C-alpha positions in Angstrom: 7.2 -8.0 78.1 4.1 -10.0 78.8 1.5 -10.4 76.1 -1.7 -8.4 76.7 -4.9 -10.3 77.3 -8.6 -9.7 77.3 -10.7 -11.8 79.6 -7.8 -14.3 80.0 -7.4 -14.7 76.2 -4.1 -13.6 74.6 -4.5 -10.8 72.1 -3.0 -12.0 68.8 0.5 -10.6 68.1 -0.7 -9.3 64.7 -3.5 -7.2 66.4 -1.0 -5.9 68.9 1.4 -4.9 66.1 -1.4 -3.2 64.1 -2.6 -1.2 67.0 0.9 -0.2 68.0 1.6 1.0 64.5 -1.7 2.8 64.3 -2.7 0.5 61.4 -5.8 -1.1 63.1 -8.0 1.4 61.3 -11.6 1.4 60.1 -12.0 1.3 56.3 -15.2 3.3 56.3 -18.7 2.1 56.7 -19.4 1.4 53.0 -16.2 -0.6 52.5 -16.8 -2.6 55.7 -20.4 -3.4 54.5 -19.0 -4.6 51.2 -16.7 -7.0 53.0 -19.2 -8.1 55.6 -22.6 -7.6 54.0 -24.7 -8.9 56.9 -23.1 -6.4 59.3 -25.6 -3.6 58.4 -25.0 -1.2 61.3 -21.8 0.8 61.6 -19.1 -0.4 64.1 -16.0 1.2 65.5 -12.7 -0.6 66.0 -11.4 -1.0 69.5 -7.8 -0.1 70.1 -7.2 -0.7 73.8 -7.4 -3.9 75.8 -9.4 -2.1 78.5 -12.0 -1.2 75.9 -12.1 -4.7 74.5 -12.6 -6.1 78.0 -15.3 -3.6 78.9 -17.2 -4.3 75.7 -16.8 -8.0 76.1 -18.3 -8.4 79.6 -20.9 -10.7 78.0 -23.3 -10.1 80.9 -26.2 -10.9 78.5 -25.0 -14.5 78.5 -26.1 -14.8 82.1 -29.7 -14.0 81.5 -31.5 -17.0 79.8 -34.0 -14.9 77.8 -31.3 -12.4 76.6 -28.9 -15.3 76.0 -31.4 -16.8 73.5 -31.9 -13.4 71.7 -28.2 -12.7 71.4 -27.1 -16.3 70.9 -24.6 -16.0 73.8 -23.6 -18.8 76.2 -20.8 -19.4 78.6 -19.3 -22.6 77.3 -17.8 -23.4 80.7 -21.3 -23.8 82.1 -22.8 -26.2 79.5 -22.0 -29.8 79.0 -21.9 -29.8 75.2 -19.5 -27.8 72.9 -20.8 -24.4 71.8 -20.8 -24.0 68.0 -21.9 -21.3 65.6 -24.4 -19.7 65.4 -23.8 -19.3 69.1 -21.0 -17.2 70.6 -19.1 -18.8 73.5 -18.6 -15.9 75.9 -15.8 -17.8 77.6 -13.8 -18.0 74.4 -14.3 -14.7 72.6 -13.9 -10.9 72.8 -14.9 -7.9 70.7 -12.5 -6.0 68.5 -15.2 -3.8 67.0 -18.6 -2.7 68.4 -21.7 -0.8 67.4 -21.2 2.9 66.9 -24.8 3.7 68.0 -26.3 2.5 71.3 -29.0 -0.1 70.7 -27.6 -1.4 67.4 -26.1 -4.4 69.3 -23.6 -5.5 66.6 -20.0 -6.3 66.7 -17.0 -8.2 65.4 -15.3 -10.7 67.8 -12.3 -12.9 67.9 -13.5 -16.5 68.4 -10.9 -18.6 70.2 -12.8 -21.9 69.7 -10.7 -22.5 66.6 -7.3 -21.8 68.1 -5.5 -19.3 70.4 -2.7 -18.1 68.1 -4.8 -17.0 65.1 -8.5 -17.1 66.2 -11.5 -17.1 63.9 -13.3 -13.8 63.3 -17.1 -13.7 63.7 -19.8 -11.0 63.6 -23.3 -10.7 64.7 -26.1 -11.0 62.1 -29.5 -9.6 62.8 -30.9 -10.6 59.4 -34.0 -12.2 60.9 -34.7 -9.0 62.8 -35.6 -11.0 66.0 -32.4 -12.7 67.0 -28.7 -12.3 66.6 -26.8 -15.2 65.1 -23.0 -15.3 64.9 -21.4 -15.9 61.5 -17.9 -16.5 60.4 -16.2 -13.5 58.7 -12.8 -15.1 58.3 -11.3 -18.5 59.4 -8.4 -16.7 61.1 -7.6 -13.2 62.3 -4.6 -13.0 59.9 -7.1 -13.8 57.1 -9.4 -11.0 58.3 -6.5 -8.6 58.3 -5.7 -9.6 54.7 -9.4 -9.2 53.8 -9.3 -5.7 55.2 -6.0 -4.9 53.5 -4.3 -4.0 56.8 -1.2 -6.2 56.5 1.6 -5.2 58.8 4.2 -6.1 56.2 7.3 -5.2 58.2 6.3 -6.7 61.5 7.8 -10.0 62.5 5.6 -12.3 64.6 6.3 -11.6 68.2 8.1 -8.3 67.5 7.4 -5.3 69.6 6.8 -2.5 67.2 6.5 1.2 68.2 3.6 2.5 70.4 0.2 3.6 69.2 -1.5 6.7 70.5 -3.8 6.0 73.5 -3.8 2.2 72.7 -3.0 0.8 76.1 -0.3 -1.2 74.5 2.9 0.1 76.0 6.4 -0.9 74.9 7.9 -1.6 78.3 
């Protein structure tokens, strides 16, 4: 079975396992705000690769004015490395997005730190005028521990049972 991808980036095995086991679940808005205080608007977790890809089109990175507002750039198009507070649209995808249109918030996997266990970042509109991207956890596995969603019985690379409507088949 081939590993699923989003925009050419491999989805971490742990995320695949959590989704297949229906354990990639939202903790509630209040709890998520406790864990990520700068993420003030509610988000919904994405549970299908198609939804992750759709939400991670990063078309705003292609407009210079919007790129500056949302701190998005396509790293493959600039000569220097892209670092936080910028998001490299070529090396990231959303795993959670704003619940309400216009809130423009999200949580993304940031592959600039590695492809096996990418960093987790989220948008911060604290200034009210521009989004900056901040680290939530140094690794996705650390983010899962922070959320308390450990998949204790899953072995790395294992193919656990299917999740409802996840887009992650078991064939």
